[in-house]
mmCIF file as gemmi writes it, N, C-alpha and C atoms, coordinates in Angstrom:
data_model
loop_
_atom_site.group_PDB
_atom_site.id
_atom_site.type_symbol
_atom_site.label_atom_id
_atom_site.label_alt_id
_atom_site.label_comp_id
_atom_site.label_asym_id
_atom_site.label_entity_id
_atom_site.label_seq_id
_atom_site.pdbx_PDB_ins_code
_atom_site.Cartn_x
_atom_site.Cartn_y
_atom_site.Cartn_z
_atom_site.occupancy
_atom_site.B_iso_or_equiv
_atom_site.pdbx_formal_charge
_atom_site.auth_seq_id
_atom_site.auth_asym_id
_atom_site.pdbx_PDB_model_num
ATOM 1 N N . UNK Axp A 1 ? 4.848 126.901 135.519 1 0 ? 1 A 1
ATOM 2 C CA . UNK Axp A 1 ? 5.741 126.525 136.6 1 0 ? 1 A 1
ATOM 3 C C . UNK Axp A 1 ? 5.524 127.493 137.759 1 0 ? 1 A 1
ATOM 4 N N . UNK Axp A 2 ? 5.485 126.947 138.946 1 0 ? 2 A 1
ATOM 5 C CA . UNK Axp A 2 ? 5.328 127.756 140.155 1 0 ? 2 A 1
ATOM 6 C C . UNK Axp A 2 ? 6.703 128.036 140.763 1 0 ? 2 A 1
ATOM 7 N N . UNK Axp A 3 ? 6.967 129.297 141.079 1 0 ? 3 A 1
ATOM 8 C CA . UNK Axp A 3 ? 8.239 129.696 141.694 1 0 ? 3 A 1
ATOM 9 C C . UNK Axp A 3 ? 7.952 130.21 143.091 1 0 ? 3 A 1
ATOM 10 N N . UNK Axp A 4 ? 8.661 129.652 144.079 1 0 ? 4 A 1
ATOM 11 C CA . UNK Axp A 4 ? 8.496 130.055 145.478 1 0 ? 4 A 1
ATOM 12 C C . UNK Axp A 4 ? 9.818 130.628 145.987 1 0 ? 4 A 1
ATOM 13 N N . UNK Axp A 5 ? 9.73 131.67 146.766 1 0 ? 5 A 1
ATOM 14 C CA . UNK Axp A 5 ? 10.935 132.28 147.35 1 0 ? 5 A 1
ATOM 15 C C . UNK Axp A 5 ? 11.174 131.823 148.781 1 0 ? 5 A 1
ATOM 16 N N . UNK Axp A 6 ? 10.189 131.178 149.379 1 0 ? 6 A 1
ATOM 17 C CA . UNK Axp A 6 ? 10.341 130.668 150.739 1 0 ? 6 A 1
ATOM 18 C C . UNK Axp A 6 ? 9.848 129.233 150.781 1 0 ? 6 A 1
ATOM 19 N N . UNK Axp A 7 ? 10.32 128.512 151.764 1 0 ? 7 A 1
ATOM 20 C CA . UNK Axp A 7 ? 9.867 127.14 151.98 1 0 ? 7 A 1
ATOM 21 C C . UNK Axp A 7 ? 9.124 127.137 153.298 1 0 ? 7 A 1
ATOM 22 N N . UNK Axp A 8 ? 7.866 126.794 153.244 1 0 ? 8 A 1
ATOM 23 C CA . UNK Axp A 8 ? 7.07 126.802 154.463 1 0 ? 8 A 1
ATOM 24 C C . UNK Axp A 8 ? 7.42 125.599 155.33 1 0 ? 8 A 1
ATOM 25 N N . UNK Axp A 9 ? 7.105 125.7 156.603 1 0 ? 9 A 1
ATOM 26 C CA . UNK Axp A 9 ? 7.365 124.599 157.538 1 0 ? 9 A 1
ATOM 27 C C . UNK Axp A 9 ? 6.57 123.364 157.139 1 0 ? 9 A 1
ATOM 28 N N . UNK Axp A 10 ? 5.41 123.574 156.555 1 0 ? 10 A 1
ATOM 29 C CA . UNK Axp A 10 ? 4.571 122.472 156.088 1 0 ? 10 A 1
ATOM 30 C C . UNK Axp A 10 ? 4.455 122.553 154.585 1 0 ? 10 A 1
ATOM 31 N N . UNK Axp A 11 ? 4.898 121.519 153.93 1 0 ? 11 A 1
ATOM 32 C CA . UNK Axp A 11 ? 4.77 121.486 152.483 1 0 ? 11 A 1
ATOM 33 C C . UNK Axp A 11 ? 3.309 121.332 152.102 1 0 ? 11 A 1
ATOM 34 N N . UNK Axp A 12 ? 2.933 121.954 151.002 1 0 ? 12 A 1
ATOM 35 C CA . UNK Axp A 12 ? 1.556 121.852 150.549 1 0 ? 12 A 1
ATOM 36 C C . UNK Axp A 12 ? 1.239 120.455 150.036 1 0 ? 12 A 1
ATOM 37 N N . UNK Axp A 13 ? 2.214 119.804 149.439 1 0 ? 13 A 1
ATOM 38 C CA . UNK Axp A 13 ? 2.016 118.452 148.939 1 0 ? 13 A 1
ATOM 39 C C . UNK Axp A 13 ? 3.372 117.787 148.735 1 0 ? 13 A 1
ATOM 40 N N . UNK Axp A 14 ? 3.4 116.47 148.776 1 0 ? 14 A 1
ATOM 41 C CA . UNK Axp A 14 ? 4.675 115.768 148.548 1 0 ? 14 A 1
ATOM 42 C C . UNK Axp A 14 ? 5.205 116.066 147.143 1 0 ? 14 A 1
ATOM 43 N N . UNK Axp A 15 ? 6.518 116.118 147.011 1 0 ? 15 A 1
ATOM 44 C CA . UNK Axp A 15 ? 7.146 116.368 145.714 1 0 ? 15 A 1
ATOM 45 C C . UNK Axp A 15 ? 8.356 115.471 145.546 1 0 ? 15 A 1
ATOM 46 N N . UNK Axp A 16 ? 8.762 115.31 144.306 1 0 ? 16 A 1
ATOM 47 C CA . UNK Axp A 16 ? 10.059 114.717 143.99 1 0 ? 16 A 1
ATOM 48 C C . UNK Axp A 16 ? 11.003 115.899 143.831 1 0 ? 16 A 1
ATOM 49 N N . UNK Axp A 17 ? 12.097 115.908 144.57 1 0 ? 17 A 1
ATOM 50 C CA . UNK Axp A 17 ? 12.952 117.088 144.674 1 0 ? 17 A 1
ATOM 51 C C . UNK Axp A 17 ? 14.386 116.785 144.299 1 0 ? 17 A 1
ATOM 52 N N . UNK Axp A 18 ? 14.999 117.726 143.585 1 0 ? 18 A 1
ATOM 53 C CA . UNK Axp A 18 ? 16.436 117.711 143.382 1 0 ? 18 A 1
ATOM 54 C C . UNK Axp A 18 ? 16.965 119.079 143.8 1 0 ? 18 A 1
ATOM 55 N N . UNK Axp A 19 ? 18.206 119.107 144.246 1 0 ? 19 A 1
ATOM 56 C CA . UNK Axp A 19 ? 18.809 120.33 144.775 1 0 ? 19 A 1
ATOM 57 C C . UNK Axp A 19 ? 20.078 120.637 144.003 1 0 ? 19 A 1
ATOM 58 N N . UNK Axp A 20 ? 20.239 121.893 143.611 1 0 ? 20 A 1
ATOM 59 C CA . UNK Axp A 20 ? 21.468 122.285 142.943 1 0 ? 20 A 1
ATOM 60 C C . UNK Axp A 20 ? 21.403 123.702 142.433 1 0 ? 20 A 1
ATOM 61 N N . UNK Axp A 21 ? 22.522 124.168 141.875 1 0 ? 21 A 1
ATOM 62 C CA . UNK Axp A 21 ? 22.575 125.521 141.334 1 0 ? 21 A 1
ATOM 63 C C . UNK Axp A 21 ? 21.948 125.608 139.948 1 0 ? 21 A 1
ATOM 64 N N . UNK Axp A 22 ? 22.126 124.601 139.149 1 0 ? 22 A 1
ATOM 65 C CA . UNK Axp A 22 ? 21.527 124.518 137.811 1 0 ? 22 A 1
ATOM 66 C C . UNK Axp A 22 ? 21.836 125.724 136.942 1 0 ? 22 A 1
ATOM 67 N N . UNK Axp A 23 ? 23.032 126.252 137.063 1 0 ? 23 A 1
ATOM 68 C CA . UNK Axp A 23 ? 23.428 127.372 136.224 1 0 ? 23 A 1
ATOM 69 C C . UNK Axp A 23 ? 23.693 126.853 134.818 1 0 ? 23 A 1
ATOM 70 N N . UNK Axp A 24 ? 22.998 127.406 133.86 1 0 ? 24 A 1
ATOM 71 C CA . UNK Axp A 24 ? 23.191 127.004 132.476 1 0 ? 24 A 1
ATOM 72 C C . UNK Axp A 24 ? 22.341 125.818 132.046 1 0 ? 24 A 1
ATOM 73 N N . UNK Axp A 25 ? 21.856 125.029 132.994 1 0 ? 25 A 1
ATOM 74 C CA . UNK Axp A 25 ? 21.067 123.822 132.71 1 0 ? 25 A 1
ATOM 75 C C . UNK Axp A 25 ? 21.721 123.062 131.551 1 0 ? 25 A 1
ATOM 76 N N . UNK Axp A 26 ? 22.972 122.645 131.778 1 0 ? 26 A 1
ATOM 77 C CA . UNK Axp A 26 ? 23.757 121.924 130.778 1 0 ? 26 A 1
ATOM 78 C C . UNK Axp A 26 ? 23.284 120.474 130.647 1 0 ? 26 A 1
ATOM 79 N N . UNK Axp A 27 ? 23.952 119.687 129.822 1 0 ? 27 A 1
ATOM 80 C CA . UNK Axp A 27 ? 23.514 118.317 129.544 1 0 ? 27 A 1
ATOM 81 C C . UNK Axp A 27 ? 23.428 117.456 130.793 1 0 ? 27 A 1
ATOM 82 N N . UNK Axp A 28 ? 24.373 117.608 131.703 1 0 ? 28 A 1
ATOM 83 C CA . UNK Axp A 28 ? 24.32 116.846 132.956 1 0 ? 28 A 1
ATOM 84 C C . UNK Axp A 28 ? 23.079 117.208 133.767 1 0 ? 28 A 1
ATOM 85 N N . UNK Axp A 29 ? 22.78 118.503 133.818 1 0 ? 29 A 1
ATOM 86 C CA . UNK Axp A 29 ? 21.558 118.941 134.501 1 0 ? 29 A 1
ATOM 87 C C . UNK Axp A 29 ? 20.326 118.357 133.819 1 0 ? 29 A 1
ATOM 88 N N . UNK Axp A 30 ? 20.339 118.351 132.511 1 0 ? 30 A 1
ATOM 89 C CA . UNK Axp A 30 ? 19.196 117.858 131.756 1 0 ? 30 A 1
ATOM 90 C C . UNK Axp A 30 ? 18.923 116.385 132.045 1 0 ? 30 A 1
ATOM 91 N N . UNK Axp A 31 ? 19.995 115.594 132.204 1 0 ? 31 A 1
ATOM 92 C CA . UNK Axp A 31 ? 19.836 114.185 132.564 1 0 ? 31 A 1
ATOM 93 C C . UNK Axp A 31 ? 19.202 114.072 133.948 1 0 ? 31 A 1
ATOM 94 N N . UNK Axp A 32 ? 19.686 114.889 134.905 1 0 ? 32 A 1
ATOM 95 C CA . UNK Axp A 32 ? 19.104 114.871 136.252 1 0 ? 32 A 1
ATOM 96 C C . UNK Axp A 32 ? 17.634 115.264 136.235 1 0 ? 32 A 1
ATOM 97 N N . UNK Axp A 33 ? 17.307 116.275 135.464 1 0 ? 33 A 1
ATOM 98 C CA . UNK Axp A 33 ? 15.922 116.734 135.387 1 0 ? 33 A 1
ATOM 99 C C . UNK Axp A 33 ? 15.023 115.675 134.753 1 0 ? 33 A 1
ATOM 100 N N . UNK Axp A 34 ? 15.539 114.974 133.745 1 0 ? 34 A 1
ATOM 101 C CA . UNK Axp A 34 ? 14.76 113.895 133.12 1 0 ? 34 A 1
ATOM 102 C C . UNK Axp A 34 ? 14.504 112.785 134.124 1 0 ? 34 A 1
ATOM 103 N N . UNK Axp A 35 ? 15.522 112.427 134.913 1 0 ? 35 A 1
ATOM 104 C CA . UNK Axp A 35 ? 15.342 111.396 135.954 1 0 ? 35 A 1
ATOM 105 C C . UNK Axp A 35 ? 14.348 111.856 137.011 1 0 ? 35 A 1
ATOM 106 N N . UNK Axp A 36 ? 14.45 113.108 137.403 1 0 ? 36 A 1
ATOM 107 C CA . UNK Axp A 36 ? 13.515 113.665 138.374 1 0 ? 36 A 1
ATOM 108 C C . UNK Axp A 36 ? 12.086 113.553 137.853 1 0 ? 36 A 1
ATOM 109 N N . UNK Axp A 37 ? 11.871 113.945 136.605 1 0 ? 37 A 1
ATOM 110 C CA . UNK Axp A 37 ? 10.539 113.872 136.027 1 0 ? 37 A 1
ATOM 111 C C . UNK Axp A 37 ? 10.041 112.439 135.936 1 0 ? 37 A 1
ATOM 112 N N . UNK Axp A 38 ? 10.92 111.506 135.565 1 0 ? 38 A 1
ATOM 113 C CA . UNK Axp A 38 ? 10.545 110.081 135.511 1 0 ? 38 A 1
ATOM 114 C C . UNK Axp A 38 ? 10.068 109.595 136.864 1 0 ? 38 A 1
ATOM 115 N N . UNK Axp A 39 ? 10.856 109.871 137.891 1 0 ? 39 A 1
ATOM 116 C CA . UNK Axp A 39 ? 10.51 109.419 139.235 1 0 ? 39 A 1
ATOM 117 C C . UNK Axp A 39 ? 9.253 110.102 139.749 1 0 ? 39 A 1
ATOM 118 N N . UNK Axp A 40 ? 9.137 111.384 139.495 1 0 ? 40 A 1
ATOM 119 C CA . UNK Axp A 40 ? 7.944 112.113 139.923 1 0 ? 40 A 1
ATOM 120 C C . UNK Axp A 40 ? 6.703 111.505 139.281 1 0 ? 40 A 1
ATOM 121 N N . UNK Axp A 41 ? 6.786 111.227 137.988 1 0 ? 41 A 1
ATOM 122 C CA . UNK Axp A 41 ? 5.655 110.639 137.259 1 0 ? 41 A 1
ATOM 123 C C . UNK Axp A 41 ? 5.334 109.259 137.817 1 0 ? 41 A 1
ATOM 124 N N . UNK Axp A 42 ? 6.357 108.44 138.045 1 0 ? 42 A 1
ATOM 125 C CA . UNK Axp A 42 ? 6.148 107.088 138.564 1 0 ? 42 A 1
ATOM 126 C C . UNK Axp A 42 ? 5.489 107.094 139.936 1 0 ? 42 A 1
ATOM 127 N N . UNK Axp A 43 ? 5.787 108.115 140.721 1 0 ? 43 A 1
ATOM 128 C CA . UNK Axp A 43 ? 5.238 108.208 142.08 1 0 ? 43 A 1
ATOM 129 C C . UNK Axp A 43 ? 4 109.098 142.18 1 0 ? 43 A 1
ATOM 130 N N . UNK Axp A 44 ? 3.613 109.692 141.067 1 0 ? 44 A 1
ATOM 131 C CA . UNK Axp A 44 ? 2.453 110.58 141.075 1 0 ? 44 A 1
ATOM 132 C C . UNK Axp A 44 ? 2.703 111.887 141.808 1 0 ? 44 A 1
ATOM 133 N N . UNK Axp A 45 ? 3.932 112.38 141.733 1 0 ? 45 A 1
ATOM 134 C CA . UNK Axp A 45 ? 4.314 113.613 142.427 1 0 ? 45 A 1
ATOM 135 C C . UNK Axp A 45 ? 4.685 114.689 141.423 1 0 ? 45 A 1
ATOM 136 N N . UNK Axp A 46 ? 4.781 115.927 141.891 1 0 ? 46 A 1
ATOM 137 C CA . UNK Axp A 46 ? 5.265 116.993 141.028 1 0 ? 46 A 1
ATOM 138 C C . UNK Axp A 46 ? 6.788 117.036 141.1 1 0 ? 46 A 1
ATOM 139 N N . UNK Axp A 47 ? 7.399 117.46 139.991 1 0 ? 47 A 1
ATOM 140 C CA . UNK Axp A 47 ? 8.856 117.584 139.912 1 0 ? 47 A 1
ATOM 141 C C . UNK Axp A 47 ? 9.252 118.972 140.408 1 0 ? 47 A 1
ATOM 142 N N . UNK Axp A 48 ? 10.143 119.007 141.394 1 0 ? 48 A 1
ATOM 143 C CA . UNK Axp A 48 ? 10.507 120.26 142.049 1 0 ? 48 A 1
ATOM 144 C C . UNK Axp A 48 ? 12.032 120.398 142.135 1 0 ? 48 A 1
ATOM 145 N N . UNK Axp A 49 ? 12.506 121.612 141.922 1 0 ? 49 A 1
ATOM 146 C CA . UNK Axp A 49 ? 13.932 121.937 142.04 1 0 ? 49 A 1
ATOM 147 C C . UNK Axp A 49 ? 14.101 122.955 143.162 1 0 ? 49 A 1
ATOM 148 N N . UNK Axp A 50 ? 15.099 122.74 144.009 1 0 ? 50 A 1
ATOM 149 C CA . UNK Axp A 50 ? 15.53 123.726 145 1 0 ? 50 A 1
ATOM 150 C C . UNK Axp A 50 ? 16.86 124.267 144.503 1 0 ? 50 A 1
ATOM 151 N N . UNK Axp A 51 ? 16.913 125.568 144.275 1 0 ? 51 A 1
ATOM 152 C CA . UNK Axp A 51 ? 18.139 126.19 143.799 1 0 ? 51 A 1
ATOM 153 C C . UNK Axp A 51 ? 18.457 127.399 144.67 1 0 ? 51 A 1
ATOM 154 N N . UNK Axp A 52 ? 19.631 127.953 144.481 1 0 ? 52 A 1
ATOM 155 C CA . UNK Axp A 52 ? 20.117 129.018 145.352 1 0 ? 52 A 1
ATOM 156 C C . UNK Axp A 52 ? 20.393 130.293 144.569 1 0 ? 52 A 1
ATOM 157 N N . UNK Axp A 53 ? 20.183 131.408 145.223 1 0 ? 53 A 1
ATOM 158 C CA . UNK Axp A 53 ? 20.488 132.714 144.641 1 0 ? 53 A 1
ATOM 159 C C . UNK Axp A 53 ? 21.065 133.583 145.74 1 0 ? 53 A 1
ATOM 160 N N . UNK Axp A 54 ? 22.301 134.003 145.654 1 0 ? 54 A 1
ATOM 161 C CA . UNK Axp A 54 ? 23.251 133.721 144.593 1 0 ? 54 A 1
ATOM 162 C C . UNK Axp A 54 ? 23.906 132.345 144.779 1 0 ? 54 A 1
ATOM 163 N N . UNK Axp A 55 ? 24.8 132.006 143.864 1 0 ? 55 A 1
ATOM 164 C CA . UNK Axp A 55 ? 25.587 130.771 143.973 1 0 ? 55 A 1
ATOM 165 C C . UNK Axp A 55 ? 26.333 130.813 145.308 1 0 ? 55 A 1
ATOM 166 N N . UNK Axp A 56 ? 26.351 129.734 146.086 1 0 ? 56 A 1
ATOM 167 C CA . UNK Axp A 56 ? 27.034 129.747 147.393 1 0 ? 56 A 1
ATOM 168 C C . UNK Axp A 56 ? 28.489 130.212 147.345 1 0 ? 56 A 1
ATOM 169 N N . UNK Axp A 57 ? 29.194 129.905 146.277 1 0 ? 57 A 1
ATOM 170 C CA . UNK Axp A 57 ? 30.591 130.361 146.203 1 0 ? 57 A 1
ATOM 171 C C . UNK Axp A 57 ? 30.709 131.871 146.1 1 0 ? 57 A 1
ATOM 172 N N . UNK Axp A 58 ? 29.664 132.545 145.636 1 0 ? 58 A 1
ATOM 173 C CA . UNK Axp A 58 ? 29.691 134.005 145.591 1 0 ? 58 A 1
ATOM 174 C C . UNK Axp A 58 ? 29.737 134.582 147.009 1 0 ? 58 A 1
ATOM 175 N N . UNK Axp A 59 ? 29.258 133.828 147.977 1 0 ? 59 A 1
ATOM 176 C CA . UNK Axp A 59 ? 29.312 134.247 149.379 1 0 ? 59 A 1
ATOM 177 C C . UNK Axp A 59 ? 30.62 133.813 150.025 1 0 ? 59 A 1
ATOM 178 N N . UNK Axp A 60 ? 30.971 132.534 149.862 1 0 ? 60 A 1
ATOM 179 C CA . UNK Axp A 60 ? 32.124 131.975 150.569 1 0 ? 60 A 1
ATOM 180 C C . UNK Axp A 60 ? 33.47 132.302 149.936 1 0 ? 60 A 1
ATOM 181 N N . UNK Axp A 61 ? 33.523 132.365 148.619 1 0 ? 61 A 1
ATOM 182 C CA . UNK Axp A 61 ? 34.793 132.611 147.928 1 0 ? 61 A 1
ATOM 183 C C . UNK Axp A 61 ? 34.538 133.415 146.659 1 0 ? 61 A 1
ATOM 184 N N . UNK Axp A 62 ? 34.164 134.679 146.813 1 0 ? 62 A 1
ATOM 185 C CA . UNK Axp A 62 ? 33.793 135.461 145.634 1 0 ? 62 A 1
ATOM 186 C C . UNK Axp A 62 ? 34.89 135.546 144.573 1 0 ? 62 A 1
ATOM 187 N N . UNK Axp A 63 ? 36.141 135.503 144.994 1 0 ? 63 A 1
ATOM 188 C CA . UNK Axp A 63 ? 37.238 135.6 144.039 1 0 ? 63 A 1
ATOM 189 C C . UNK Axp A 63 ? 37.368 134.362 143.162 1 0 ? 63 A 1
ATOM 190 N N . UNK Axp A 64 ? 36.828 133.228 143.595 1 0 ? 64 A 1
ATOM 191 C CA . UNK Axp A 64 ? 36.908 132.002 142.802 1 0 ? 64 A 1
ATOM 192 C C . UNK Axp A 64 ? 35.53 131.509 142.341 1 0 ? 64 A 1
ATOM 193 N N . UNK Axp A 65 ? 34.51 132.282 142.602 1 0 ? 65 A 1
ATOM 194 C CA . UNK Axp A 65 ? 33.156 131.884 142.187 1 0 ? 65 A 1
ATOM 195 C C . UNK Axp A 65 ? 33.088 131.821 140.667 1 0 ? 65 A 1
ATOM 196 N N . UNK Axp A 66 ? 32.382 130.829 140.149 1 0 ? 66 A 1
ATOM 197 C CA . UNK Axp A 66 ? 32.281 130.729 138.688 1 0 ? 66 A 1
ATOM 198 C C . UNK Axp A 66 ? 31.464 131.881 138.099 1 0 ? 66 A 1
ATOM 199 N N . UNK Axp A 67 ? 31.809 132.259 136.899 1 0 ? 67 A 1
ATOM 200 C CA . UNK Axp A 67 ? 31.032 133.257 136.182 1 0 ? 67 A 1
ATOM 201 C C . UNK Axp A 67 ? 29.664 132.672 135.889 1 0 ? 67 A 1
ATOM 202 N N . UNK Axp A 68 ? 28.626 133.448 136.107 1 0 ? 68 A 1
ATOM 203 C CA . UNK Axp A 68 ? 27.266 132.962 135.845 1 0 ? 68 A 1
ATOM 204 C C . UNK Axp A 68 ? 27.059 132.742 134.352 1 0 ? 68 A 1
ATOM 205 N N . UNK Axp A 69 ? 26.449 131.615 134.047 1 0 ? 69 A 1
ATOM 206 C CA . UNK Axp A 69 ? 26.119 131.311 132.662 1 0 ? 69 A 1
ATOM 207 C C . UNK Axp A 69 ? 24.745 131.857 132.287 1 0 ? 69 A 1
ATOM 208 N N . UNK Axp A 70 ? 23.875 131.952 133.296 1 0 ? 70 A 1
ATOM 209 C CA . UNK Axp A 70 ? 22.522 132.436 133.055 1 0 ? 70 A 1
ATOM 210 C C . UNK Axp A 70 ? 22.083 133.317 134.22 1 0 ? 70 A 1
ATOM 211 N N . UNK Axp A 71 ? 21.17 134.219 133.931 1 0 ? 71 A 1
ATOM 212 C CA . UNK Axp A 71 ? 20.547 134.989 135.003 1 0 ? 71 A 1
ATOM 213 C C . UNK Axp A 71 ? 19.525 134.088 135.693 1 0 ? 71 A 1
ATOM 214 N N . UNK Axp A 72 ? 19.008 134.52 136.818 1 0 ? 72 A 1
ATOM 215 C CA . UNK Axp A 72 ? 17.977 133.747 137.498 1 0 ? 72 A 1
ATOM 216 C C . UNK Axp A 72 ? 16.765 133.571 136.587 1 0 ? 72 A 1
ATOM 217 N N . UNK Axp A 73 ? 16.37 134.627 135.913 1 0 ? 73 A 1
ATOM 218 C CA . UNK Axp A 73 ? 15.216 134.549 135.002 1 0 ? 73 A 1
ATOM 219 C C . UNK Axp A 73 ? 15.45 133.497 133.91 1 0 ? 73 A 1
ATOM 220 N N . UNK Axp A 74 ? 16.639 133.513 133.314 1 0 ? 74 A 1
ATOM 221 C CA . UNK Axp A 74 ? 16.956 132.529 132.272 1 0 ? 74 A 1
ATOM 222 C C . UNK Axp A 74 ? 16.955 131.111 132.832 1 0 ? 74 A 1
ATOM 223 N N . UNK Axp A 75 ? 17.503 130.96 134.039 1 0 ? 75 A 1
ATOM 224 C CA . UNK Axp A 75 ? 17.525 129.642 134.682 1 0 ? 75 A 1
ATOM 225 C C . UNK Axp A 75 ? 16.096 129.126 134.871 1 0 ? 75 A 1
ATOM 226 N N . UNK Axp A 76 ? 15.216 129.984 135.353 1 0 ? 76 A 1
ATOM 227 C CA . UNK Axp A 76 ? 13.826 129.575 135.563 1 0 ? 76 A 1
ATOM 228 C C . UNK Axp A 76 ? 13.15 129.219 134.245 1 0 ? 76 A 1
ATOM 229 N N . UNK Axp A 77 ? 13.443 129.979 133.196 1 0 ? 77 A 1
ATOM 230 C CA . UNK Axp A 77 ? 12.879 129.667 131.882 1 0 ? 77 A 1
ATOM 231 C C . UNK Axp A 77 ? 13.361 128.314 131.38 1 0 ? 77 A 1
ATOM 232 N N . UNK Axp A 78 ? 14.649 128.016 131.58 1 0 ? 78 A 1
ATOM 233 C CA . UNK Axp A 78 ? 15.199 126.727 131.157 1 0 ? 78 A 1
ATOM 234 C C . UNK Axp A 78 ? 14.595 125.572 131.955 1 0 ? 78 A 1
ATOM 235 N N . UNK Axp A 79 ? 14.436 125.764 133.258 1 0 ? 79 A 1
ATOM 236 C CA . UNK Axp A 79 ? 13.827 124.715 134.08 1 0 ? 79 A 1
ATOM 237 C C . UNK Axp A 79 ? 12.391 124.465 133.644 1 0 ? 79 A 1
ATOM 238 N N . UNK Axp A 80 ? 11.656 125.514 133.36 1 0 ? 80 A 1
ATOM 239 C CA . UNK Axp A 80 ? 10.273 125.362 132.89 1 0 ? 80 A 1
ATOM 240 C C . UNK Axp A 80 ? 10.247 124.626 131.553 1 0 ? 80 A 1
ATOM 241 N N . UNK Axp A 81 ? 11.177 124.961 130.676 1 0 ? 81 A 1
ATOM 242 C CA . UNK Axp A 81 ? 11.242 124.32 129.36 1 0 ? 81 A 1
ATOM 243 C C . UNK Axp A 81 ? 11.532 122.823 129.47 1 0 ? 81 A 1
ATOM 244 N N . UNK Axp A 82 ? 12.143 122.413 130.58 1 0 ? 82 A 1
ATOM 245 C CA . UNK Axp A 82 ? 12.437 121.001 130.807 1 0 ? 82 A 1
ATOM 246 C C . UNK Axp A 82 ? 11.371 120.311 131.658 1 0 ? 82 A 1
ATOM 247 N N . UNK Axp A 83 ? 10.237 120.957 131.816 1 0 ? 83 A 1
ATOM 248 C CA . UNK Axp A 83 ? 9.087 120.323 132.448 1 0 ? 83 A 1
ATOM 249 C C . UNK Axp A 83 ? 9.052 120.351 133.959 1 0 ? 83 A 1
ATOM 250 N N . UNK Axp A 84 ? 9.856 121.199 134.578 1 0 ? 84 A 1
ATOM 251 C CA . UNK Axp A 84 ? 9.829 121.293 136.036 1 0 ? 84 A 1
ATOM 252 C C . UNK Axp A 84 ? 8.581 122.073 136.444 1 0 ? 84 A 1
ATOM 253 N N . UNK Axp A 85 ? 7.86 121.535 137.404 1 0 ? 85 A 1
ATOM 254 C CA . UNK Axp A 85 ? 6.579 122.113 137.802 1 0 ? 85 A 1
ATOM 255 C C . UNK Axp A 85 ? 6.693 123.164 138.899 1 0 ? 85 A 1
ATOM 256 N N . UNK Axp A 86 ? 7.72 123.012 139.752 1 0 ? 86 A 1
ATOM 257 C CA . UNK Axp A 86 ? 7.874 123.946 140.868 1 0 ? 86 A 1
ATOM 258 C C . UNK Axp A 86 ? 9.355 124.168 141.137 1 0 ? 86 A 1
ATOM 259 N N . UNK Axp A 87 ? 9.71 125.417 141.43 1 0 ? 87 A 1
ATOM 260 C CA . UNK Axp A 87 ? 11.087 125.761 141.794 1 0 ? 87 A 1
ATOM 261 C C . UNK Axp A 87 ? 11.056 126.579 143.07 1 0 ? 87 A 1
ATOM 262 N N . UNK Axp A 88 ? 11.869 126.168 144.023 1 0 ? 88 A 1
ATOM 263 C CA . UNK Axp A 88 ? 12.082 126.95 145.245 1 0 ? 88 A 1
ATOM 264 C C . UNK Axp A 88 ? 13.429 127.644 145.085 1 0 ? 88 A 1
ATOM 265 N N . UNK Axp A 89 ? 13.427 128.968 145.143 1 0 ? 89 A 1
ATOM 266 C CA . UNK Axp A 89 ? 14.661 129.744 145.047 1 0 ? 89 A 1
ATOM 267 C C . UNK Axp A 89 ? 14.988 130.21 146.454 1 0 ? 89 A 1
ATOM 268 N N . UNK Axp A 90 ? 16.044 129.634 147.026 1 0 ? 90 A 1
ATOM 269 C CA . UNK Axp A 90 ? 16.458 130.006 148.385 1 0 ? 90 A 1
ATOM 270 C C . UNK Axp A 90 ? 17.543 131.065 148.323 1 0 ? 90 A 1
ATOM 271 N N . UNK Axp A 91 ? 17.297 132.166 149.008 1 0 ? 91 A 1
ATOM 272 C CA . UNK Axp A 91 ? 18.293 133.242 149.09 1 0 ? 91 A 1
ATOM 273 C C . UNK Axp A 91 ? 19.465 132.715 149.901 1 0 ? 91 A 1
ATOM 274 N N . UNK Axp A 92 ? 20.643 132.601 149.269 1 0 ? 92 A 1
ATOM 275 C CA . UNK Axp A 92 ? 21.806 132.06 149.959 1 0 ? 92 A 1
ATOM 276 C C . UNK Axp A 92 ? 22.596 133.208 150.558 1 0 ? 92 A 1
ATOM 277 N N . UNK Axp A 93 ? 22.546 133.287 151.885 1 0 ? 93 A 1
ATOM 278 C CA . UNK Axp A 93 ? 23.281 134.31 152.622 1 0 ? 93 A 1
ATOM 279 C C . UNK Axp A 93 ? 23.878 133.664 153.871 1 0 ? 93 A 1
ATOM 280 N N . UNK Axp A 94 ? 24.541 134.439 154.698 1 0 ? 94 A 1
ATOM 281 C CA . UNK Axp A 94 ? 25.199 133.859 155.882 1 0 ? 94 A 1
ATOM 282 C C . UNK Axp A 94 ? 24.209 133.21 156.835 1 0 ? 94 A 1
ATOM 283 N N . UNK Axp A 95 ? 23.041 133.816 157.014 1 0 ? 95 A 1
ATOM 284 C CA . UNK Axp A 95 ? 22.036 133.228 157.895 1 0 ? 95 A 1
ATOM 285 C C . UNK Axp A 95 ? 21.579 131.875 157.373 1 0 ? 95 A 1
ATOM 286 N N . UNK Axp A 96 ? 21.346 131.79 156.08 1 0 ? 96 A 1
ATOM 287 C CA . UNK Axp A 96 ? 20.928 130.512 155.462 1 0 ? 96 A 1
ATOM 288 C C . UNK Axp A 96 ? 22.044 129.474 155.614 1 0 ? 96 A 1
ATOM 289 N N . UNK Axp A 97 ? 23.269 129.893 155.364 1 0 ? 97 A 1
ATOM 290 C CA . UNK Axp A 97 ? 24.407 128.973 155.433 1 0 ? 97 A 1
ATOM 291 C C . UNK Axp A 97 ? 24.647 128.447 156.835 1 0 ? 97 A 1
ATOM 292 N N . UNK Axp A 98 ? 24.251 129.212 157.848 1 0 ? 98 A 1
ATOM 293 C CA . UNK Axp A 98 ? 24.517 128.797 159.235 1 0 ? 98 A 1
ATOM 294 C C . UNK Axp A 98 ? 23.432 127.889 159.805 1 0 ? 98 A 1
ATOM 295 N N . UNK Axp A 99 ? 22.377 127.603 159.063 1 0 ? 99 A 1
ATOM 296 C CA . UNK Axp A 99 ? 21.311 126.728 159.55 1 0 ? 99 A 1
ATOM 297 C C . UNK Axp A 99 ? 21.77 125.319 159.748 1 0 ? 99 A 1
């Protein structure tokens, strides 16, 4: 699995993309990832996830942010185990949020 920390202005190749936090990669996430892989395969594209670090609520409402179920490393391992080919990890900070 390829992990990218930045998203270039020009993508290297078309992808099938889903966006989310994917903390814990629970059953609901697993269903989404399976659908992503199905569609990617049907279209001849790679399956890609865009996720955030840290969780956006840790910035906007730290007192109510959910407790992390997995570290970033564990999350990436779980995504790889579910057949995701590429993950973009976007640093979620005030500058990112204001885009």
